C-alpha positions as CSV (number, residue, x, y, z in Angstrom):
1,M,42.6,103.6,-45.0
2,R,42.9,100.6,-47.2
3,A,42.8,97.1,-45.6
4,S,44.1,94.1,-47.7
5,P,42.8,90.6,-46.8
6,I,45.5,87.7,-46.2
7,G,43.6,84.6,-46.3
8,A,40.3,83.2,-47.3
9,A,37.7,85.2,-46.2
10,E,38.1,89.3,-45.0
11,Q,38.1,90.4,-41.6
12,Q,37.0,93.7,-40.5
13,P,39.8,95.7,-38.4
14,G,39.1,95.5,-34.6
15,S,36.9,91.8,-35.0
16,A,37.5,89.6,-32.6
17,D,37.0,86.4,-34.7
18,S,40.6,85.1,-35.7
19,S,39.5,81.5,-35.4
20,A,40.1,81.3,-39.5
21,G,43.9,82.3,-39.2
22,D,43.3,85.3,-41.6
23,V,45.3,88.0,-41.0
24,T,44.5,91.8,-42.3
25,V,47.1,94.3,-43.2
26,I,45.8,97.8,-42.8
27,D,48.5,100.5,-44.0
28,A,47.4,103.5,-41.8
29,D,49.2,106.3,-43.6
30,A,47.9,105.5,-46.9
31,E,44.8,107.8,-48.0
32,P,41.6,106.5,-50.3
33,G,43.0,106.1,-53.8
34,D,46.5,106.3,-52.8
35,A,48.8,104.3,-55.2
36,D,51.5,104.3,-53.2
37,S,53.3,106.8,-55.0
38,R,56.2,109.2,-54.2
39,S,54.3,111.8,-55.8
40,D,55.5,114.0,-52.9
41,S,59.5,113.8,-53.3
42,P,60.8,115.9,-55.8
43,Q,62.3,114.2,-59.1
44,P,66.0,114.5,-59.7
45,S,67.4,116.6,-61.9
46,R,68.9,115.2,-65.3
47,W,72.6,116.7,-63.9
48,Q,72.1,114.5,-60.3
49,S,70.5,111.6,-62.3
50,F,73.9,111.7,-64.8
51,R,76.0,112.5,-61.4
52,S,74.6,109.6,-59.8
53,G,74.8,106.8,-62.5
54,V,78.3,108.2,-63.1
55,R,79.0,107.4,-59.5
56,R,77.6,104.2,-59.7
57,A,79.5,103.1,-62.8
58,I,83.0,104.3,-60.9
59,H,82.1,102.1,-58.1
60,L,81.2,99.2,-60.4
61,G,84.5,99.5,-61.8
62,R,86.3,99.8,-58.5
63,V,84.4,96.8,-56.9
64,R,85.6,94.9,-60.2
65,I,89.1,95.8,-60.1
66,A,89.4,94.7,-56.5
67,F,86.9,91.7,-57.1
68,W,90.2,90.7,-60.0
69,S,92.9,91.6,-58.2
70,R,91.9,89.4,-54.8
71,S,91.0,86.5,-57.0
72,L,93.6,84.3,-58.3
73,L,91.2,81.7,-59.9
74,V,88.8,84.3,-61.6
75,R,92.5,85.7,-63.2
76,V,93.3,82.0,-64.2
77,V,90.4,80.8,-65.9
78,V,89.5,84.1,-67.5
79,L,93.0,84.3,-68.9
80,T,92.5,80.7,-69.8
81,L,89.7,80.9,-71.8
82,S,90.9,84.3,-73.5
83,L,93.9,82.2,-75.1
84,S,91.8,79.2,-75.9
85,T,89.8,81.3,-77.9
86,I,92.8,83.6,-79.5
87,V,94.1,80.0,-80.7
88,M,91.3,78.1,-81.5
89,L,89.9,81.5,-83.8
90,T,93.9,81.5,-86.0
91,L,93.7,77.7,-86.1
92,G,90.7,78.0,-87.8
93,L,91.1,80.9,-90.0
94,I,94.4,78.7,-91.2
95,L,92.3,75.8,-91.8
96,Q,89.7,77.6,-93.6
97,Q,92.5,79.4,-95.9
98,Q,94.3,76.4,-96.4
99,I,90.6,74.6,-97.5
100,T,90.0,77.4,-99.9
101,N,93.1,77.5,-101.4
102,G,92.7,73.6,-102.4
103,L,96.1,73.0,-99.9
104,L,94.1,70.3,-97.6
C-alpha cells in the first residue's frame, strides 16, 4: 500500500487528527515498489500499431474535410492567404529579375 501526503505534514491513514487540513491519498491496489506501469497488459504488435495509426490518420482526415466543408470563414481565409502568397512571390521574382538585368 502506498500513501502520498498532500499538505505540510504527513498524516497516517486512520488517524483522527485532521485539524491541520492535510489529506492523504492512498492507492489500495498498488504493491510495494509498483511504479504505476501497465506491464500486465500485452504490447500491441507492429501490425496492430500500424493499423491503429492508419485508422487515426483516416479519422483526422475526415474531421478536417468536414471542418473545411462546414466553415466558409476558414475557406475564405485560407484561399485569400494562398492567393496573396502566390501573387507576392510572383511579383518578387519579377522584380528580382528586372533588378538583376539592370532594368530598374
